[in-house]
C-alpha positions as CSV (number, residue, x, y, z in Angstrom):
1,M,0.0,0.0,0.0
2,P,1.7,3.2,-1.1
3,T,0.0,5.2,1.7
4,L,2.3,3.5,4.1
5,A,5.1,5.7,2.8
6,L,3.0,8.9,2.7
7,P,4.9,10.7,5.5
8,E,8.2,10.1,3.7
9,L,6.7,11.2,0.4
10,L,5.3,14.4,1.8
11,V,8.6,15.3,3.4
12,L,10.4,14.7,0.1
13,A,7.8,16.6,-1.9
14,T,8.1,19.6,0.5
15,A,11.9,19.5,0.2
16,L,11.7,19.6,-3.6
17,L,9.1,22.4,-3.5
18,V,11.3,24.5,-1.2
19,L,14.4,23.8,-3.3
20,V,12.7,24.9,-6.6
21,A,10.9,27.8,-5.0
22,D,14.2,29.2,-3.7
23,L,15.3,29.7,-7.4
24,F,12.4,32.1,-8.1
25,V,12.1,34.3,-5.0
26,D,14.0,37.2,-3.5
27,D,15.3,37.5,0.0
28,T,11.8,38.6,1.3
29,G,10.2,35.6,-0.4
30,R,12.8,33.2,1.1
31,K,11.6,34.2,4.6
32,R,8.3,32.6,3.7
33,L,9.9,29.2,2.8
34,L,10.2,28.2,6.5
35,P,6.4,28.3,7.0
36,I,6.0,26.2,3.9
37,A,8.5,23.6,5.2
38,L,6.7,23.6,8.6
39,V,3.4,23.0,6.9
40,G,4.9,20.0,5.0
41,V,6.3,18.5,8.2
42,V,3.0,19.0,10.0
43,G,1.2,17.4,7.0
44,A,3.5,14.4,7.2
45,L,2.7,14.2,11.0
46,V,-1.0,14.2,10.2
47,A,-0.5,11.5,7.6
48,L,1.4,9.4,10.1
49,V,-1.4,9.8,12.7
50,A,-3.8,8.6,10.1
51,L,-1.7,5.5,9.6
52,V,-2.0,4.2,13.2
53,P,-4.0,1.1,12.3
54,D,-2.0,0.3,9.2
55,S,1.0,-2.0,8.8
56,G,2.4,-3.7,5.8
57,E,5.3,-3.8,3.4
58,L,6.5,-2.1,0.2
59,L,9.2,-2.5,-2.4
60,G,9.3,-6.3,-2.0
61,G,9.6,-6.2,1.7
62,R,12.5,-3.7,1.8
63,F,10.2,-1.1,3.4
64,A,7.8,-1.9,6.2
65,M,5.5,0.0,8.6
66,D,5.0,-1.6,12.0
67,P,3.5,-0.4,15.3
68,L,6.8,0.4,17.1
69,G,8.3,2.0,14.0
70,W,5.3,4.4,14.0
71,W,6.4,5.8,17.4
72,F,10.0,6.3,16.2
73,K,8.6,8.3,13.2
74,L,6.4,10.3,15.5
75,A,9.4,11.3,17.5
76,L,11.3,12.3,14.4
77,L,8.4,14.4,13.0
78,V,7.8,16.1,16.3
79,A,11.5,17.0,16.5
80,A,11.4,18.4,13.0
81,A,8.4,20.6,13.6
82,G,9.9,21.8,16.9
83,V,13.3,22.7,15.3
84,L,11.6,24.6,12.4
85,C,9.6,26.5,15.0
86,L,12.6,27.6,17.1
87,A,14.5,28.5,14.0
88,Q,12.1,31.2,13.0
89,P,13.9,34.2,14.5
90,A,17.3,33.0,13.2
91,W,15.8,32.4,9.8
92,Q,14.3,35.9,9.6
93,G,17.6,37.5,10.5
94,Q,16.5,38.9,13.8
95,G,18.6,39.1,17.0
96,T,22.3,39.1,17.3
97,V,24.5,38.5,14.3
98,D,25.8,35.1,15.5
99,A,22.3,33.9,16.3
100,T,21.1,34.3,12.7
101,L,21.0,31.9,9.7
102,P,21.5,32.8,6.1
103,N,18.0,32.4,4.9
104,R,18.6,30.2,1.9
105,G,16.1,27.5,0.7
106,E,18.9,25.0,0.5
107,F,19.1,24.9,4.3
108,L,15.5,23.8,4.6
109,A,15.7,21.4,1.7
110,I,18.8,19.7,3.1
111,L,17.2,19.4,6.5
112,L,14.0,17.9,5.0
113,F,16.0,15.4,2.9
114,N,17.9,14.5,6.1
115,L,14.5,14.0,7.8
116,A,13.4,11.7,5.0
117,G,16.4,9.5,5.5
118,M,15.7,9.3,9.2
119,L,12.1,8.3,8.6
120,L,13.3,5.4,6.5
121,V,15.6,3.9,9.2
122,P,13.0,2.2,11.4
123,S,11.3,0.9,8.2
124,A,14.4,-0.7,6.6
125,R,14.2,-4.5,6.3
126,D,17.4,-5.2,4.4
127,A,21.0,-4.2,4.9
128,V,21.3,-2.0,1.8
129,T,18.2,0.0,2.5
130,F,19.3,0.3,6.2
131,Y,22.7,1.6,5.2
132,L,21.4,4.0,2.6
133,A,18.8,5.4,5.0
134,L,21.4,5.9,7.7
135,E,23.8,7.7,5.4
136,T,21.0,9.9,4.2
137,A,20.3,10.6,7.8
138,T,23.9,11.5,8.5
139,M,25.7,13.1,5.5
140,P,23.5,16.3,5.3
141,L,24.4,17.0,8.9
142,F,28.0,17.8,7.8
143,L,26.7,20.6,5.6
144,L,24.2,22.0,8.2
145,V,26.9,22.2,10.9
146,A,29.0,24.5,8.7
147,W,26.1,26.6,7.4
148,R,27.2,29.9,8.8
149,R,30.6,29.5,7.1
150,D,32.7,30.8,9.9
151,A,35.9,29.4,11.3
152,V,34.3,27.7,14.3
153,G,31.6,26.0,12.3
154,A,34.0,24.9,9.6
155,E,36.3,23.3,12.1
156,A,33.4,21.6,13.8
157,A,32.0,20.3,10.5
158,L,35.5,19.0,9.4
159,K,36.0,17.1,12.6
160,Y,32.4,15.8,12.4
161,F,33.0,14.7,8.8
162,V,36.3,12.9,9.6
163,V,34.8,10.9,12.5
164,G,31.5,10.4,10.5
165,A,33.5,8.9,7.6
166,L,35.2,6.5,9.9
167,A,31.9,5.5,11.5
168,S,30.4,4.9,8.1
169,A,33.3,2.7,7.1
170,L,32.9,0.7,10.3
171,L,29.2,0.2,9.7
172,L,29.6,-0.8,6.0
173,Y,32.4,-3.2,6.8
174,G,30.4,-4.8,9.6
175,L,27.3,-5.2,7.3
176,G,29.6,-6.7,4.7
177,W,30.8,-9.2,7.3
178,L,27.2,-10.0,8.2
179,Y,26.3,-10.6,4.6
180,G,29.3,-12.9,4.1
181,L,28.5,-14.9,7.2
182,T,24.8,-15.3,6.5
183,G,24.6,-15.1,2.7
184,T,21.6,-12.7,2.8
185,L,20.8,-9.0,3.0
186,D,17.4,-9.5,4.6
187,L,17.7,-8.6,8.3
188,A,15.3,-11.2,9.5
189,L,17.1,-14.0,7.6
190,M,20.4,-12.6,9.0
191,A,19.1,-13.2,12.5
192,A,18.1,-16.8,11.7
193,R,21.5,-17.6,10.0
194,L,23.9,-15.6,12.2
195,P,26.4,-18.1,13.8
196,T,28.0,-17.7,17.2
197,T,31.5,-17.4,16.0
198,P,34.3,-14.9,16.6
199,A,33.7,-13.5,13.1
200,A,30.0,-12.8,14.0
201,Y,31.1,-11.0,17.2
202,L,33.6,-9.0,15.1
203,A,30.8,-8.1,12.6
204,M,28.4,-7.0,15.3
205,G,31.2,-5.0,17.0
206,L,31.9,-3.1,13.8
207,V,28.2,-2.3,13.3
208,L,27.9,-1.2,16.9
209,G,31.0,1.0,16.5
210,G,29.5,2.7,13.5
211,L,26.2,3.3,15.2
212,G,27.9,4.4,18.4
213,F,29.2,7.5,16.7
214,K,25.7,8.5,15.6
215,L,24.3,7.9,19.1
216,T,27.3,9.6,20.8
217,L,28.3,6.5,22.8
218,A,31.6,6.8,24.7
219,P,34.3,6.8,23.6
220,L,32.9,7.8,20.2
221,H,31.3,10.9,21.6
222,T,34.2,13.4,21.5
223,W,32.9,15.2,18.4
224,A,29.6,16.2,20.1
225,P,30.7,19.2,22.3
226,Q,32.5,21.1,19.6
227,V,29.9,20.3,16.9
228,Y,27.1,21.5,19.2
229,T,28.8,24.8,19.9
230,G,30.1,25.3,16.3
231,A,26.8,24.6,14.6
232,P,23.9,27.1,14.4
233,L,21.7,26.6,17.4
234,P,18.7,25.1,15.4
235,V,21.2,22.6,13.9
236,A,22.4,21.8,17.4
237,A,18.8,21.2,18.5
238,W,18.4,19.0,15.4
239,L,21.4,16.9,16.4
240,G,20.2,16.6,20.0
241,T,16.7,15.4,19.1
242,A,16.0,14.0,15.6
243,S,19.5,12.7,15.0
244,K,19.5,10.9,18.3
245,A,16.1,9.4,17.6
246,A,17.2,8.0,14.3
247,A,20.3,6.5,15.9
248,V,18.3,4.8,18.6
249,A,15.9,3.4,15.9
250,A,18.9,2.1,14.0
251,L,20.4,0.5,17.1
252,A,17.1,-1.1,18.0
253,V,16.8,-2.6,14.5
254,V,20.3,-4.1,14.7
255,L,20.1,-5.5,18.3
256,Y,16.5,-6.8,18.0
257,R,16.2,-7.9,14.3
258,V,19.7,-9.1,13.6
259,A,21.2,-10.0,17.0
260,G,18.1,-10.7,19.0
261,P,18.5,-14.5,19.1
262,H,22.0,-14.0,20.6
263,A,21.0,-11.4,23.3
264,A,22.6,-13.3,26.1
265,A,26.0,-13.0,24.4
266,W,26.0,-9.3,23.7
267,T,24.0,-8.0,26.7
268,P,27.1,-7.7,29.0
269,A,29.0,-5.6,26.5
270,V,26.0,-3.3,25.9
271,A,25.6,-2.9,29.7
272,L,29.2,-1.9,30.1
273,L,28.9,0.5,27.2
274,A,25.8,2.0,28.8
275,A,27.6,2.5,32.1
276,L,30.6,4.0,30.5
277,T,28.6,6.4,28.3
278,M,26.3,7.8,31.0
279,T,29.3,8.2,33.4
280,V,31.5,10.0,30.9
281,G,28.6,12.2,29.8
282,N,27.6,13.3,33.3
283,L,31.2,13.9,34.4
284,G,31.9,15.9,31.3
285,A,28.8,18.1,31.8
286,V,29.7,18.9,35.5
287,V,32.6,21.2,34.5
288,Q,30.9,23.0,31.6
289,T,30.2,26.7,31.6
290,N,28.8,26.8,28.0
291,V,25.2,25.8,27.9
292,L,25.4,24.0,24.5
293,R,28.5,22.0,25.6
294,L,26.6,21.1,28.7
295,L,23.6,19.9,26.6
296,A,26.0,18.0,24.4
297,F,27.4,16.1,27.3
298,S,23.9,15.7,28.6
299,A,22.9,14.1,25.3
300,V,25.8,11.7,25.7
301,S,24.6,10.6,29.2
302,Q,21.0,10.3,27.9
303,A,22.4,7.9,25.2
304,G,23.7,5.8,28.0
305,Y,20.3,5.6,29.7
306,L,18.6,4.6,26.4
307,L,21.2,1.9,26.0
308,V,20.1,0.4,29.4
309,G,16.7,-0.5,27.9
310,L,18.3,-2.4,25.1
311,C,19.9,-4.9,27.4
312,G,18.4,-8.3,26.8
313,A,16.4,-7.4,23.7
314,T,13.1,-7.9,25.5
315,R,9.6,-6.6,24.5
316,D,9.5,-4.6,27.7
317,G,12.9,-3.1,26.8
318,A,11.7,-2.1,23.4
319,A,8.7,-0.4,24.9
320,A,10.7,1.4,27.6
321,V,13.3,2.6,25.0
322,T,10.7,3.9,22.6
323,Y,8.7,5.6,25.3
324,Y,11.8,7.3,26.8
325,L,12.9,8.3,23.4
326,V,9.6,10.2,22.8
327,V,9.9,11.8,26.2
328,Y,13.6,12.7,25.6
329,V,12.9,14.3,22.2
330,V,10.0,16.4,23.6
331,T,11.9,17.4,26.8
332,N,15.2,18.2,25.1
333,L,13.4,20.2,22.4
334,G,12.1,22.4,25.3
335,A,15.6,22.9,26.6
336,F,17.0,23.8,23.2
337,A,14.1,26.1,22.5
338,A,14.7,28.1,25.7
339,A,18.4,28.2,25.0
340,A,17.7,29.5,21.5
341,V,15.5,32.3,22.8
342,V,18.3,33.4,25.2
343,H,21.0,33.1,22.6
344,H,18.8,35.0,20.1
345,H,18.7,38.1,22.3
346,T,22.1,37.9,24.0
347,G,24.4,36.2,21.5
348,S,25.9,34.2,24.3
349,Q,26.0,30.5,25.0
350,E,27.4,30.9,28.5
351,L,25.6,30.0,31.8
352,S,25.8,33.7,32.7
353,A,23.3,34.5,29.9
354,F,20.6,32.9,32.0
355,R,21.3,35.0,35.1
356,G,18.1,36.5,36.5
357,L,16.0,35.1,33.6
358,S,13.1,34.4,36.0
359,R,12.7,38.1,36.6
360,R,13.0,39.1,32.9
361,H,10.9,36.3,31.5
362,P,9.2,34.1,34.2
363,L,7.5,31.7,31.7
364,L,10.6,31.1,29.7
365,A,12.6,30.3,32.9
366,L,9.8,28.0,34.1
367,A,9.8,26.1,30.7
368,M,13.6,25.7,30.9
369,M,13.5,24.5,34.5
370,L,10.8,21.9,33.7
371,A,12.8,20.7,30.7
372,L,16.0,20.3,32.8
373,F,14.1,18.5,35.6
374,G,12.6,16.2,33.0
375,L,16.1,15.3,31.7
376,A,17.2,14.8,35.3
377,G,14.2,12.4,35.9
378,I,12.4,14.4,38.6
379,P,8.8,13.2,39.2
380,P,6.1,13.6,38.0
381,L,7.6,14.6,34.7
382,G,8.0,12.1,31.8
383,G,11.7,11.8,32.3
384,F,11.1,10.2,35.7
385,T,8.6,7.6,34.3
386,G,10.9,6.8,31.4
387,K,14.0,6.3,33.6
388,F,12.0,4.1,36.0
389,L,10.9,1.9,33.1
390,L,14.5,1.7,31.7
391,F,16.0,0.8,35.1
392,S,13.2,-1.8,35.5
393,V,14.4,-3.5,32.3
394,A,17.9,-3.7,33.6
395,A,16.7,-5.1,37.0
396,Q,14.6,-7.8,35.2
397,A,17.8,-8.8,33.3
398,E,19.5,-9.1,36.7
399,L,21.9,-6.2,35.9
400,H,21.5,-4.7,39.4
401,W,25.0,-3.1,39.2
402,L,23.9,-1.2,36.1
403,V,20.8,0.1,37.9
404,A,23.0,1.3,40.7
405,V,25.4,3.0,38.3
406,A,22.4,4.6,36.4
407,A,20.9,5.9,39.7
408,V,24.1,7.5,40.8
409,N,24.5,9.1,37.4
410,S,21.0,10.5,37.6
411,T,21.9,12.1,40.9
412,V,25.1,13.6,39.4
413,S,23.1,15.0,36.4
414,L,20.8,16.9,38.8
415,Y,23.8,18.9,39.9
416,Y,24.7,20.5,36.6
417,Y,21.0,21.0,35.6
418,L,20.5,22.9,38.8
419,R,23.4,25.1,37.9
420,I,21.3,26.6,35.1
421,V,18.3,26.8,37.4
422,R,20.4,28.7,40.0
423,Q,21.4,31.2,37.3
424,M,17.8,31.8,36.4
425,Y,16.2,31.9,39.9
426,I,18.9,32.8,42.5
427,E,21.7,34.8,40.8
428,P,20.9,38.6,40.6
429,A,19.8,39.9,37.3
430,D,22.2,41.8,35.1
431,A,20.9,45.3,34.7
432,A,22.5,45.5,31.2
433,A,20.9,42.2,30.1
434,P,18.5,42.7,27.2
435,Q,14.9,41.7,27.4
436,T,14.1,38.2,26.0
437,P,10.6,38.2,24.4
438,T,9.7,35.0,22.8
439,A,8.7,35.0,19.1
440,F,5.4,33.2,18.1
441,L,6.7,29.9,16.7
442,P,9.5,29.4,19.3
443,G,6.8,30.1,21.9
444,V,4.6,27.4,20.4
445,A,7.5,24.9,20.5
446,L,8.2,25.8,24.1
447,A,4.6,25.5,25.2
448,V,4.0,22.1,23.4
449,A,7.3,20.7,24.8
450,T,6.6,21.9,28.3
451,V,3.0,20.5,28.4
452,G,4.1,17.3,26.6
453,G,6.9,16.7,29.1
454,V,4.3,16.8,32.0
455,V,1.5,15.0,30.2
456,L,3.8,12.1,29.2
457,G,4.7,11.6,32.8
458,V,1.2,11.6,34.4
459,V,-1.0,10.0,31.7
460,P,-0.3,6.2,31.6
461,W,-2.1,5.8,28.3
462,F,1.0,6.8,26.4
463,Y,3.2,4.0,27.8
464,E,0.5,1.5,27.6
465,T,0.0,2.2,23.9
466,V,3.8,1.9,23.3
467,R,3.8,-1.4,25.3
468,V,1.0,-2.8,23.1
469,A,2.9,-1.7,20.0
470,A,6.1,-3.4,21.2
471,A,4.2,-6.6,21.8
472,R,3.2,-6.6,18.1
473,W,6.7,-5.7,16.9
474,P,7.8,-8.4,14.5
């Protein structure tokens, strides 16, 4: 049924429309391209919601829609809509010079093509489709990071490209080994034919290494802080939300569809990697004074928490990871939206830019505080419920030491999130600080993210729906 790919088709059509329209409009007309892109993404989101009851295959089984993949795509489209909203002031050239974006249609087109690749990742059913989707979800990011064409962005993009090329080579080499060992490109047949030999462990290690770069797993996370600070802030938000969601979807596909029958063999390694990642991320964030670097290390630690739910490849784990991913995307989007508003008016990424924010803009400070508390896992927000479910999965797998490590790391994370809260609510306001009014679309993104972070934590329907979807996941 072609309608199964309707969200992807709408995103691609919008990207082509924006790209062609950019050729025929002036600078004033280009400012209207962002609302067109936003309408296309929202249309794809509506189409996805309409596909809730549908599942099936296309292209001879290479593309499939399934209940859990639907949730991954929901997170991606929500992230895309939110990033486009918070990019409005930068796109229109308002605010400080370093907080603006050159309003060229190519930027929106590249971002939408990137989104289309991300949407294909959870639907891929063979190795070639999986690899091409991942590369489409990765390579455009190299261009977006360097979009402002300054020295900082160029250096960040170059380092990102070098590490990304290495990760792509590892992933492709690992998939080649899997094909050689199993004689098939079909991921389900790979799982049935994958032997328990050193060569198979090497192949899975190469694939995990390639995906670890995209998910910022330690020690493959070193690119993240510089890329987050060197990229335009909307691109940093894109990296911290949509790119993370696509990487989690890819890792779930590999660990469940390909290596699921051998979960007992690889679970200890994944558990160690989760503990290392969350510890490195939290310790790195503790010493940061730049908010974007802090959020970059926070994203590293969150990748470690997500990896906890993948231990054992159980249905409960799939449900917990998917639910927490949706919560993380919504919550992190709120944090980046608040940071974008402050950066837009002050031109600063430092913690001191938030000093006295609660007096200048109480609602903005409240939204930022709730987002940070959600990332830290404070009840009754969605982050608490999500972490509770992830830690329960580790406990069921008898990885009690991992639960203890995760709990300690959650406590550590509260320290550096509270550093921002202290700047907003306790430190005296700077008399010379500019006012920070929130533009319409960033305000919408902030409101939706804030309400979503609370509702996801207190309404059990969301997790129950995800759990039912995981039970039907093939």
